[in-house]
Structure formats: C-alpha cells, structure tokens
C-alpha positions as CSV (number, residue, x, y, z in Angstrom):
1,M,98.8,139.9,101.7
2,T,99.6,137.7,104.6
3,A,100.9,134.2,104.3
4,R,97.6,132.8,105.5
5,A,95.6,134.9,103.0
6,R,97.8,133.8,100.2
7,L,97.4,130.2,101.3
8,A,93.6,130.6,101.2
9,A,93.9,132.1,97.7
10,V,95.9,129.2,96.4
11,A,93.4,126.7,97.9
12,G,90.4,128.6,96.7
13,T,91.8,128.7,93.1
14,A,92.2,124.9,93.3
15,L,88.6,124.5,94.1
16,V,87.5,126.7,91.2
17,L,89.6,124.5,88.8
18,A,87.9,121.2,90.0
19,A,85.6,120.6,87.0
20,P,85.5,116.8,86.4
21,L,86.8,115.2,83.2
22,L,86.6,111.5,82.3
23,V,88.6,111.4,79.1
24,T,90.0,114.6,77.6
25,S,91.9,115.3,74.5
26,L,93.2,118.8,74.0
27,G,94.9,120.9,71.5
28,A,98.0,122.0,73.4
29,A,96.9,124.4,76.1
30,D,99.7,127.0,76.6
31,A,101.3,127.1,80.0
32,A,100.8,130.2,82.1
33,P,103.6,130.9,84.6
34,I,103.1,130.7,88.3
35,P,102.7,134.3,89.6
36,Q,105.5,135.9,91.7
37,D,105.1,137.7,95.0
38,P,106.6,141.2,95.1
39,G,110.3,141.5,95.5
40,A,111.2,138.7,93.1
41,S,112.9,141.0,90.6
42,N,115.3,142.2,93.3
43,V,116.8,138.7,93.8
44,D,119.9,137.6,91.9
45,P,118.8,134.8,89.6
46,S,121.7,132.5,90.5
47,L,124.5,132.0,93.1
48,G,127.8,130.2,92.6
49,H,129.1,129.0,89.3
50,A,128.3,126.4,86.7
51,R,130.8,123.5,86.4
52,A,131.4,120.6,84.2
53,A,130.0,117.2,85.2
54,R,132.1,115.1,87.5
55,P,130.7,111.6,87.2
56,I,130.8,109.1,90.1
57,P,131.9,105.8,88.7
58,G,131.0,102.3,90.0
59,A,127.5,103.2,91.2
60,H,125.0,100.3,90.9
61,F,121.3,100.9,91.0
62,A,118.1,98.9,90.8
63,P,117.7,96.6,87.8
64,R,115.0,97.5,85.3
65,H,111.7,96.5,86.8
66,P,109.8,94.3,84.2
67,H,106.4,95.9,84.9
68,M,107.5,99.5,85.3
69,A,108.8,102.2,83.0
70,A,112.5,102.7,82.7
71,N,114.5,103.7,85.8
72,G,114.4,107.4,86.3
73,R,111.0,107.6,84.6
74,S,108.7,105.4,86.6
75,N,107.8,106.9,89.9
76,I,108.5,109.6,92.5
77,H,111.6,107.9,93.8
78,D,113.1,107.0,90.3
79,D,113.2,103.2,90.5
80,A,111.8,100.1,92.2
81,Y,114.5,100.4,94.9
82,Q,113.4,104.0,95.7
83,S,117.0,105.1,95.2
84,D,116.3,108.8,94.5
85,A,119.5,108.7,92.5
86,G,120.8,107.4,89.2
87,P,122.8,108.0,86.1
88,T,120.2,110.5,84.7
89,R,121.9,113.9,84.3
90,G,120.6,117.1,85.9
91,P,121.4,120.7,85.1
92,L,124.9,122.0,85.5
93,G,124.0,125.6,86.2
94,R,125.0,127.0,82.8
95,S,122.9,130.1,81.9
96,P,120.0,128.6,83.8
97,E,116.4,129.0,82.5
98,V,113.4,128.7,84.8
99,V,109.9,128.1,83.4
100,S,106.7,127.3,85.3
101,T,103.1,126.4,84.7
102,L,100.2,127.4,86.9
103,F,97.6,124.8,87.8
104,S,96.9,125.8,91.5
105,Q,97.5,122.1,92.2
106,E,100.8,120.5,93.3
107,C,102.2,118.3,90.5
108,A,104.4,116.2,92.8
109,S,105.0,112.9,91.1
110,V,106.4,113.3,87.6
111,T,107.1,110.4,85.2
112,F,108.1,110.3,81.5
113,D,106.6,108.2,78.7
114,R,108.7,106.7,75.9
115,R,108.5,110.0,73.9
116,G,109.9,111.9,76.9
117,R,106.5,113.6,77.6
118,L,105.6,114.3,81.3
119,L,102.8,112.3,83.0
120,T,102.0,113.9,86.3
121,V,99.2,113.7,88.9
122,C,98.4,117.2,90.2
123,V,96.7,117.4,93.6
124,G,94.7,120.5,94.7
125,A,92.7,121.3,97.8
126,A,89.9,119.2,96.4
127,N,90.5,118.2,92.8
128,V,93.1,115.7,91.4
129,T,94.1,115.7,87.7
130,L,96.3,113.5,85.6
131,R,98.0,115.5,82.9
132,L,100.2,114.8,79.9
133,L,102.6,117.7,79.4
134,D,105.1,118.9,76.8
135,P,108.5,118.6,78.5
136,D,109.9,121.8,77.0
137,T,107.0,124.3,77.2
138,L,104.9,122.5,80.0
139,D,101.8,123.0,77.7
140,V,99.0,120.6,78.5
141,L,98.5,117.9,75.8
142,A,95.8,115.9,77.6
143,E,94.2,115.6,81.0
144,H,92.0,113.2,83.0
145,A,90.2,114.0,86.2
146,L,90.6,111.6,89.1
147,P,88.2,111.3,92.0
148,P,88.3,114.4,94.3
149,R,90.2,114.3,97.6
150,Q,88.6,113.3,100.8
151,P,88.1,116.2,103.3
152,S,91.1,116.4,105.7
153,S,92.1,118.4,108.7
154,S,95.7,118.3,107.4
155,P,95.5,118.6,103.6
156,F,99.1,119.6,103.2
157,T,100.4,116.4,104.7
158,N,97.8,114.0,103.2
159,F,99.5,112.3,100.3
160,G,96.8,109.8,99.4
161,G,94.4,109.9,96.5
162,G,97.1,110.3,93.7
163,G,100.2,111.7,95.3
164,Y,102.0,108.4,94.7
165,F,101.5,106.5,91.4
166,Y,103.7,104.6,89.0
167,L,104.1,104.4,85.2
168,G,104.0,100.9,83.9
169,D,106.1,99.3,81.2
170,R,103.5,100.1,78.5
171,D,103.2,103.8,79.5
172,R,100.1,103.1,81.5
173,V,99.6,105.2,84.7
174,V,98.6,103.1,87.7
175,V,97.2,105.4,90.4
176,P,95.4,104.9,93.7
177,T,92.4,107.2,94.1
178,S,90.4,108.6,96.9
179,N,87.4,106.4,96.0
180,G,89.2,103.2,97.1
181,T,90.1,102.2,93.6
182,I,93.4,101.7,91.7
183,D,93.0,103.1,88.2
184,V,94.9,102.1,85.1
185,I,95.0,104.9,82.6
186,A,96.4,104.7,79.1
187,E,97.6,107.1,76.5
188,T,95.2,107.0,73.5
189,G,94.3,109.3,70.7
190,T,96.8,110.3,68.0
191,A,100.2,112.0,68.0
192,D,98.6,115.3,67.2
193,A,95.6,114.8,69.5
194,P,96.7,112.6,72.5
195,A,94.2,111.5,75.1
196,L,94.1,109.7,78.4
197,T,91.6,106.9,78.9
198,L,90.6,104.8,81.8
199,K,91.4,101.2,80.8
200,R,90.8,99.2,84.0
201,Q,89.8,99.8,87.6
202,Y,90.5,97.6,90.6
203,D,88.1,98.2,93.5
204,V,89.9,97.8,96.9
205,S,87.4,100.0,98.9
206,E,86.3,97.1,101.1
207,Q,89.9,96.6,102.3
208,V,90.6,100.3,102.5
209,G,87.6,101.2,104.6
210,S,87.5,104.8,105.8
211,S,91.2,105.2,105.3
212,I,93.0,106.2,102.1
213,I,95.4,104.4,99.8
214,L,98.8,106.0,100.0
215,S,100.8,104.1,97.4
216,A,100.8,101.2,94.9
217,L,103.7,99.4,93.3
218,P,104.1,96.1,91.5
219,D,106.4,93.3,92.7
220,W,108.7,91.6,90.2
221,S,105.9,89.1,89.4
222,G,103.6,91.9,88.4
223,R,101.3,91.6,91.5
224,I,100.2,95.1,92.6
225,W,100.8,96.0,96.2
226,F,99.1,98.8,98.0
227,V,99.3,100.3,101.5
228,T,96.8,102.5,103.4
229,K,97.4,105.3,105.9
230,A,95.6,103.1,108.6
231,G,98.1,100.3,108.1
232,V,96.5,97.9,105.7
233,V,98.9,96.1,103.3
234,G,97.2,94.5,100.3
235,T,97.7,92.9,96.9
236,V,95.8,92.8,93.6
237,E,96.2,90.1,91.0
238,P,96.2,92.1,87.8
239,R,94.4,89.6,85.6
240,S,91.7,88.4,87.9
241,G,91.4,91.5,90.1
242,K,91.4,89.3,93.2
243,V,92.3,91.3,96.3
244,H,94.0,90.1,99.5
245,A,94.9,92.3,102.5
246,R,96.0,92.3,106.1
247,D,95.7,95.0,108.7
248,L,99.0,95.6,110.6
249,G,97.3,98.0,113.1
250,E,100.2,100.4,112.7
251,G,100.1,103.7,110.8
252,I,101.8,104.0,107.5
253,G,102.9,107.4,106.1
254,N,105.1,106.6,103.1
255,S,105.5,104.6,99.9
256,I,107.0,101.1,99.6
257,A,110.0,99.6,97.9
258,V,110.3,96.4,95.9
259,D,113.3,94.2,94.7
260,E,113.9,91.4,92.2
261,T,113.6,88.7,94.9
262,D,109.9,89.7,95.1
263,G,110.6,91.4,98.4
264,V,108.2,94.3,99.3
265,F,109.4,96.7,102.0
266,V,107.0,98.7,104.2
267,V,107.8,101.0,107.1
268,T,105.1,101.7,109.7
269,N,105.3,104.0,112.7
270,K,106.7,101.1,114.7
271,A,108.6,98.7,112.5
272,L,110.2,97.9,109.2
273,Y,108.7,94.9,107.3
274,R,109.7,92.6,104.5
275,F,106.6,91.2,102.7
276,Q,106.4,88.6,100.0
277,G,103.4,87.1,98.2
278,V,102.5,83.7,99.6
279,R,99.6,81.3,98.8
280,H,97.3,82.8,96.1
281,G,99.2,86.1,96.3
282,R,98.3,86.9,99.9
283,P,100.7,89.4,101.6
284,G,103.0,87.3,103.8
285,I,105.4,88.8,106.3
286,S,109.0,87.5,105.8
287,W,110.3,89.4,108.8
288,R,109.5,92.4,111.1
289,K,112.1,94.7,112.7
290,K,111.1,97.1,115.4
291,Y,112.9,100.5,115.4
292,D,112.7,103.6,117.7
293,G,109.6,105.4,116.3
294,G,109.8,108.1,119.0
295,D,107.1,109.5,121.2
296,R,106.4,112.7,119.3
297,Q,105.5,113.8,115.8
298,K,108.3,116.3,115.3
299,P,107.7,119.6,113.4
300,G,108.6,118.7,109.8
301,Q,107.0,115.3,109.9
302,S,103.6,114.2,108.4
303,Q,103.2,111.4,110.9
304,L,104.8,109.7,113.9
305,G,107.7,107.3,113.3
306,S,110.1,107.1,110.4
307,G,109.5,109.7,107.7
308,T,111.3,107.7,105.0
309,T,110.1,105.4,102.3
310,P,112.4,102.4,102.5
311,T,115.4,102.4,100.2
312,V,116.9,99.2,98.9
313,V,120.6,98.9,98.1
314,R,122.3,95.9,96.4
315,R,125.9,95.4,97.3
316,G,128.2,92.4,97.1
317,G,125.5,89.9,96.2
318,H,123.2,91.0,99.1
319,H,120.3,93.3,99.5
320,Y,120.0,96.0,102.2
321,V,117.3,98.4,103.2
322,A,117.8,101.9,104.7
323,I,115.4,104.1,106.7
324,T,115.6,106.7,109.4
325,D,114.3,106.3,112.9
326,N,112.5,109.0,114.9
327,A,114.6,108.9,118.1
328,D,115.4,111.6,120.5
329,P,117.7,113.3,121.2
330,R,119.4,112.3,117.9
331,M,117.7,110.6,115.0
332,H,119.6,108.0,113.1
333,V,120.1,106.5,109.6
334,L,119.6,102.8,109.9
335,V,120.7,100.1,107.3
336,Y,119.6,96.5,107.7
337,R,120.1,93.3,105.8
338,A,117.1,92.9,103.5
339,D,117.4,89.2,102.5
340,R,114.6,86.7,103.2
341,S,116.6,85.3,106.1
342,G,116.1,88.5,108.1
343,P,117.8,91.7,109.1
344,G,119.9,90.2,111.9
345,R,119.9,91.4,115.6
346,R,121.4,94.8,114.8
347,P,121.5,97.1,111.8
348,I,124.8,97.0,109.9
349,C,124.7,100.8,110.2
350,K,123.3,103.1,112.8
351,Q,124.5,106.7,112.5
352,A,123.2,109.7,114.4
353,V,122.6,112.8,112.3
354,F,121.6,116.5,112.9
355,P,121.5,118.5,116.2
356,K,120.1,117.1,119.4
357,N,116.3,117.4,119.6
358,R,116.3,119.2,116.3
359,G,116.5,116.5,113.7
360,A,113.7,114.9,111.6
361,T,113.2,113.9,108.0
362,D,110.0,113.2,106.1
363,N,111.6,112.3,102.8
364,S,113.3,109.3,101.2
365,L,117.0,108.8,101.5
366,I,119.3,109.2,98.5
367,A,121.5,106.1,97.9
368,F,124.4,105.7,95.5
369,K,127.6,103.6,95.7
370,G,128.4,103.5,99.5
371,A,126.6,106.8,100.3
372,I,123.3,107.5,102.0
373,V,122.3,111.2,101.8
374,V,119.7,112.5,104.3
375,E,118.2,116.0,104.7
376,N,116.8,117.7,107.8
377,N,113.2,118.8,107.6
378,Y,112.9,119.6,111.4
379,G,110.8,122.8,111.9
380,Y,108.8,122.9,108.7
381,T,105.2,123.2,109.7
382,G,103.6,123.7,106.3
383,P,102.9,126.5,103.8
384,E,101.6,128.9,106.5
385,Q,104.9,129.1,108.4
386,N,106.5,131.8,106.4
387,P,107.2,134.2,108.0
388,P,106.3,132.6,111.4
389,S,107.8,135.5,113.5
390,G,110.1,138.4,113.3
391,D,109.8,141.7,111.3
392,P,107.0,142.0,108.8
393,G,108.2,141.4,105.2
394,R,111.2,139.3,106.3
395,N,111.8,135.7,105.8
396,T,112.6,133.9,109.0
397,P,112.2,130.2,108.2
398,T,111.9,127.7,111.0
399,T,113.4,124.8,109.2
400,V,116.7,123.7,110.8
401,P,119.5,123.5,108.2
402,G,121.2,120.3,107.4
403,V,122.1,117.8,104.6
404,T,124.4,114.9,105.6
405,R,126.1,112.1,103.7
406,V,126.6,108.9,105.6
407,Q,129.2,106.4,104.2
408,V,128.2,102.8,104.7
409,D,130.7,99.8,104.8
410,Y,128.4,97.2,103.4
411,A,131.1,94.5,103.3
412,H,132.1,94.7,107.0
413,G,129.4,96.7,108.7
414,G,129.6,100.2,110.2
415,C,129.2,103.7,108.9
416,H,130.3,107.3,109.5
417,V,129.4,110.8,108.5
418,A,131.4,111.7,105.3
419,W,130.2,115.3,105.2
420,A,127.6,117.5,106.8
421,N,126.4,120.8,105.2
422,K,125.0,122.8,108.1
423,R,123.8,125.8,106.2
424,I,121.5,124.6,103.5
425,R,117.8,124.6,104.5
426,V,115.7,122.0,102.8
427,P,112.2,122.3,104.3
428,S,110.5,119.3,102.6
429,S,111.8,118.3,99.2
430,V,112.5,114.8,98.0
431,S,116.1,115.6,97.0
432,K,117.8,113.7,94.1
433,G,121.3,112.6,93.2
434,S,122.9,112.3,89.8
435,T,126.0,110.1,89.4
436,R,126.4,111.5,85.9
437,T,126.9,115.1,87.1
438,G,128.3,114.3,90.6
439,L,125.6,116.6,92.1
440,V,122.9,116.3,94.8
441,Y,119.9,118.5,94.0
442,V,117.9,120.0,96.8
443,Y,115.1,122.6,97.0
444,D,116.5,125.3,99.2
445,H,114.7,128.0,101.3
446,P,117.3,130.4,102.7
447,A,116.9,133.0,105.4
448,A,116.8,136.6,104.4
449,D,120.4,137.3,105.3
450,E,121.4,134.4,103.0
451,V,119.7,135.8,99.9
452,R,121.8,137.8,97.4
453,Y,120.1,140.8,95.9
454,T,120.6,142.8,92.7
455,S,122.1,146.3,92.8
456,A,118.5,147.6,92.8
457,G,117.4,145.4,95.6
458,E,117.3,146.2,99.3
459,P,117.4,143.4,101.8
460,E,114.9,145.3,104.1
461,G,112.4,145.3,101.3
462,G,113.3,141.9,99.9
463,P,111.0,139.0,99.4
464,E,109.8,137.0,102.5
465,D,109.6,133.6,100.8
466,P,112.3,132.9,98.2
467,W,113.0,129.4,96.8
468,Y,116.0,128.0,95.0
469,L,117.1,124.8,93.2
470,T,120.5,124.2,94.7
471,A,123.2,121.8,93.6
472,L,125.6,120.3,96.2
473,D,128.8,118.5,95.4
474,A,128.1,114.9,96.1
475,R,131.6,114.2,97.2
476,T,132.1,117.2,99.6
477,G,128.6,118.6,100.3
478,R,129.6,122.1,99.4
479,R,127.2,124.3,97.5
480,V,128.1,124.5,93.8
481,W,125.3,126.8,92.6
482,S,121.7,127.9,93.3
483,V,119.1,129.0,90.8
484,F,116.3,131.3,92.1
485,T,112.9,129.8,91.0
486,G,110.4,132.2,92.6
487,V,108.9,133.9,95.6
488,G,105.7,133.0,97.5
489,L,103.4,130.0,98.1
490,G,103.1,129.2,94.5
491,Y,106.8,128.1,94.6
492,N,106.7,126.2,97.8
493,N,107.2,122.5,97.0
494,N,105.5,121.2,100.2
495,Y,107.0,117.7,100.2
496,A,107.1,117.3,96.4
497,P,110.2,115.9,94.8
498,I,112.8,117.1,92.4
499,T,112.6,115.0,89.3
500,L,115.4,114.8,86.7
501,G,114.1,114.5,83.2
502,P,115.7,112.6,80.2
503,D,117.1,115.8,78.8
504,G,118.7,117.0,82.0
505,T,115.9,119.3,83.1
506,A,115.0,119.4,86.8
507,Y,111.3,119.5,87.5
508,V,109.9,120.6,90.9
509,G,106.3,120.2,91.9
510,T,105.0,123.2,93.8
511,L,101.7,124.4,95.3
512,G,101.2,126.5,92.2
513,G,101.9,123.7,89.7
514,L,105.2,122.7,88.2
515,V,108.6,124.5,87.9
516,A,111.3,123.5,85.4
517,V,115.0,124.5,85.7
518,R,117.3,123.7,82.7
519,D,120.7,124.8,81.3
520,G,120.4,127.5,78.7
521,G,122.4,128.2,75.6
C-alpha cells in the first residue's frame, strides 16, 4: 500500500469512528494496539544502552499556577511558562516496554488528573473526542464527544478545535471547540463507572467569526485568554462569561504562555506581544516586539513566522521570554526581557542555529536552567512525505537533522551553542526535557541506513517508515538510547508532543492514537 493510500485509510477510519457522544460512562474498553506496517519485526527494538538518572541540579521552573493542574500534568507544554521541561522523570531505557491504543485519531495533548489517569483530546479527520484513559493499559474509562472539526485544506497542520486545552485545578478540562465555544468538562460518575460531563460553556463565536480558536489558558487571576488563527486575542471572565477581544490583524499559529505577573505572551507571524488584562478584563498590550518573520513558509512549518509557542524563563528576579524567528539564511533563537517595562531594544540572546536555508522549527522550545533546546523540523511536509523519493520500500525522509542546545547568560546577556546533534531527525515532535533523569526526549525518524535490523532482517526489505523514542544526554547532546515504537502512519506523531507521566512513562500522540514507552522489569 502506498503512503497516500495508507493516509486515506487512516483518515477514513477516523470518519467511521465519529459517532457523537454528549456524556458517556463506560466499563473499561480494552485498548487495541495500533497496527504495524510490514517489516516491523525485522527492526531491533532498541539502540544504545539504559543508564542511571543523572539529575540536573539548580533548575527552576514555573511556580504552580493557582487555576491549573500541577506542573507536568496541566497542558501540552507542561506548565504555565510552557517550559517543556521539569523534574518529572522519564524512562531510562531499562528493558523498555511499548504499548499503544488505536483510535484512528491523534491524541496529542495529554494531561493527568489527581489519580494519575490520562485526560486527552483525540482529533481525527472529522471527529474530536475527550477520553479518560487508564495510564497503564490505555483502556478507555470514559469519553465525551466534542464538536466535529471544520473542513480544512490542511487538516494535518490545523491545530484548532481541541488540539490545545488545559486541565484546571479541580480536574476540569477547559477546551476550545470548533463551534466557537470554550467548554468546561468535569469528571463525574463513580470510581468504578467514571463519566465526563459538560459543566459550562462559554460562547465566543461572535469574536472568533469564521476563524478557529487555537488555544485557551488562564492568567494568574483566573481570567481565561484565547487566541484564534486569524489573530484575535480575547478574554473570558469565568463567573460572568463576559467576553472581550481585539483583532491584531496578524496570523497566530501557536499557543500562549502566562506568568505570575499576569503577563500573557502571544507570538504572531510578525511580532511578539505581552498582554495583560486592563479595565474590566479587556486584553491590553503591554508591549510589542517585531522580529524577522521571514518571507516564506518553510517546509516543516504550519504557518509563516515563528513556529514556537513563547517560553517564559524566570532567572535572577526577572522574567524572560524565548521564541525562534523565521529568518533566512539562518534562523535564530531569540530571548527577550519579559517584564512589564518592555523587552529593550535588542534581545539578550540571538543565536543562529541549523544549516543555511535549511532551518525551521514548528515546536516549542525546551527551557531548563540556562539552556534552551531547539529542534530542526525543516523538510517535514506531512504524513504523505514518506517515502517522498528514492527506491520503493525505502525510507528517505526529507527532514533535515538537528537538535541544538543554546546556553543563555541571563545575568549579563549573550548566548552560544553548547552542543549540536547533527544526526538525529525530529520531523515534528514537541520534545521534552527531564532534569530528574538528565535526558532530552525526542521522537526520532531515522533514514534507512540508520536503522539497526535483527539477524533475520534485511535492510533492502526493511520498513520504509520507522519511528523511535530517543533519549539524548541533556549535557552533551549524544544519543543515549532509542526505543523502536512502530512502523507506518499510525506511529507518525505529526506535531504531537512527548508527555512524561507521573510514573515515568513517556506518552506520544500519533495519527493512530497513543503510544506509551516505559521501563520494564
């Protein structure tokens, strides 16, 4: 079957599964694994070697947000600062076990309630479903249908309608929908028969118009902020439901970050903004900083301009915010002062990364201690790309390799490249860092000649589309180990993140559903 045919099959299955549900309570529905393409049994299940944790001391992350679940459990980027790193442990590569569950929807954002159960919004070609899952078996405990997606000419780079959501401090899911509403959904039922129930709905459709809501997050006061793809920034007062909005006239393609000064950080295709609620909660602009958004949407990007959700860093009593630009010939990591007084005339850090005319990222930065880790997504053109050319049956990925750590001197300004791994290919994952293990976790898609086969396997007949969870040493950038997850479109993460669970399991949303990698024994 060709890559295009398999893609159609995945999308078609998603349409079949689109039966609507308003409130559903289930006996646990056993997880069925995502099917493998031929050749999977010929691939060595792991590369490299397990190692003991090597913690990184002295790292400071976002304070606990008073209106969100605990850090590491609340949203796609782990905390309110969107750090994509924290003290949560991940797997160490010991006797790794891989399990998966098939939904024919991509379960991208994963959060965890106070019992450690997964709450995830799974997005298909048309249908969108909130699910409560058992963290060990991935069995479905309850599910709730959200409004179906709007038709799109680019469904694999359209992240609205549920792709971004957050879990509140009372285990309530707050999710923007394709109908122009922000829904609040609670866990109800009993321990043996849990359910998911719509508790409140905020209608912002008048402000959204024909666009889609990309993301929603609360500021430290509890006010809900939302952004749309067309460039509207809005607020909702949780008690009254009163909505305020302003149209920036600039496209937005990513989520937002918030900090304890009630700052709200938004990046458009032209500028980085700090917002703050002003009179009656209206979205007021504290400052605007233009950056080089480029003049082309590079392969690997879902939109023109920066591909990063802003990342807030607190160091030495000050706040900073990091993004990437979209410049040619070299893209840059940029770090600005983030205080109310403004970012200053120049960024405190501007560091070029990746090869000339072959650098782009569409995923949030990892920030821990003085480090910013960025991945190269240049060349990824979506699920249909593999194999884009070359011999039939061979994997020739177009993504340009590269993961780089930039070290920032927050006290005095300036930055430099600490290490650059030029072999690892990370087409589109939201990678994560763990200061408890000293590892950076990426979702790797190697070329055929980089795949290790079993004694029975032959490279010429090997799989064309293999995927790995890979751990890099956060201090050196070297590969520590890789765990083979699967072959084919069902295992393509297509912009979904790696999420580290409370028990050290790494979860990866894929086009087939959800994959979990954990230490065995």
